[in-house]
N, C-alpha and C positions, 0 to 999 in steps of 0.2 A: 621229225619224229613226233613232236607234240601234235601236229596236224593229223598225222596218220592215226594216232591213238584216239583222238576225238572223232575221227571219221569211223574208226572201228567201233567205238562205243555207240555212236548214233545209229549204226546199221543193225544192231542186234538188241534184243530185249535185255535190259541191264538190271541185274539185281545186286544190291550192295552185299558184298561178302567181306568178312574180316580176315585179317592175316593171322597166322599162327594158331589156327583152330579156335579163335575166340568167337563167342556167340554173337549173333546179331540180336540186339535188344529193341523191341518195339514197345514204347511206353504208352499207357492209357491213363491219363490223369483223372483222378476222382475228386475234383475240386469243389463241386457243389451241384445242387444245394445239399448241405448236411443239416440234419435235425439234431438238436441237443436237448437233453433232459437232466435236470438237477436230481441226483440220486441221494446224496448225503450232504448235510450242511454241518460243518464243524462249528461248535459253539464259540470258538476263538475268532471267528470271522468278524473283522472290523466292527465299528460302531454303527448304530442305526438299525433299521429293519433288516432282518435276515431274509434272504430269498426263500420261497416255499419249496419244499421237496415236491418234485413233479413239474416245477416251472419249465416251460419249453421255449426254445428259440431256434432260429434257423440262420445259417451262415454259409459263406463260401470260404473254404480254407485256402491258405493258412489263416487262422484267426484265433485269437485268445478270447476269453469270456469277459473282458473288461467292459464292453458296451452293455452287456446284459446283467452282469453280476458284480462288476466293480473290481478294482485291482486287489482289494484286500480279501476277496472271497477265498475261503479255504473249505474244501470238501471234495466231492466226487461228482463228475458230470459224464454222462454217456453221450458220445457223438455217434450217430448212425446214418448210414446211407445205403440205398439199394443200387444194384447194378446188374446187368445181364451178363451171362457167360459170353466171352468174346466168340465171334463166329469164325468158322474156317480153320479151327485148330486142327493140327495133325498130330499123330502119335509121337513124333520126335521133338515136339515143342514142349517147353515147360512154361508154366504160368506162376509168377511170383506176386505176392502182395508186399509192397514196400511202404513203410511209414518213416518219413524223414525225421521228424522231431516233435516231441510233446513236452509240456511243462506241467507236471513234474513226473509222475509215475503213471504208467498205463498198462492195462491188460487189453490184448487184441483178440477179437472174436470174428469168426466167419460162420454164418448160419448157425449161431449159438454154440459153436465149438471153439473152445479157447485154443488159440494158436501160440501164445507166449506173452512175454512182458517186455517193456522197454521203459527207458527213463531219460530225463533231461541229460544232455552231454554224452549220451551213448551213441555209437555209430547207428546209422539207419537200421531199423528192424526189417528183415527180409525173410520171407518164408514161402516155400513152394506150396501152391494150393490147387493145381489142376485136378487132383484126385478127389477133391471135396467140392468143386464147383458144381452148381446146379444151373438150370435154365435161368432162374431168378435168385439173386444172392443178396445177403444183408451183411455188410461189414460194420462192426461196432467197436469203438474204443472207449473204455471206461477210464477216464483220466482223473487221478487223485492228486490234489495239492494239499498236503497236510500242513497244519499250523506251524510245524517246526521245519518246513522245507527250506533248504539252503539252495538258493537258485543262482549263485554266482553273478554273472553278468545280467541275469534277469531278475535280480533281487528287487522286490517292490513292484514287479509287474504281474499282471494276471496270468493265470495258468491257462491251459487249453491245448488245442491241436494247432501248434504253431509252425508246422512244416507240411510239406506236400504228402499226399497219399496217392499211390498209383499202382496199377498192375503193370508188370513187365512180362512181355511174351518173348521168350528166349528161344532162338532157333539156331541150331548148329548146322552149317552147310558143309 
């Protein structure tokens, strides 16, 4: 029986389908490069020289800001990245933006439109975006780590975009 099934699959064009009417998900990772800009510096940020508002750095995510700003930095940093609209989309497909994890609080924007907020220890942020995609897009996350942030297991560590960001193309067959 197994041999027959393999023979059957190899003779026809095979497209993965899921059971129980579950969607097929095609992920597109948006790992890098990301540009980051310091927007606000909290006066309670550690000792020594404070980073300048407008300071910029580039990283591949997931990454916190420890290398550029130090573990004790408290303030708000905007992470932003451009991407193109996925090609070959058809009307029955949905496109989602997924943000896995941030430290500490974040507002999520696509093409300067606020999509929502997420925070440390929350489930992944997921929002449908196919109706607002353009040919060229800009995703931006403004991540704030306040001086009174309670970070649990991340206590004492730097804030930032510490999880994956991706597009998910969802197809129901």
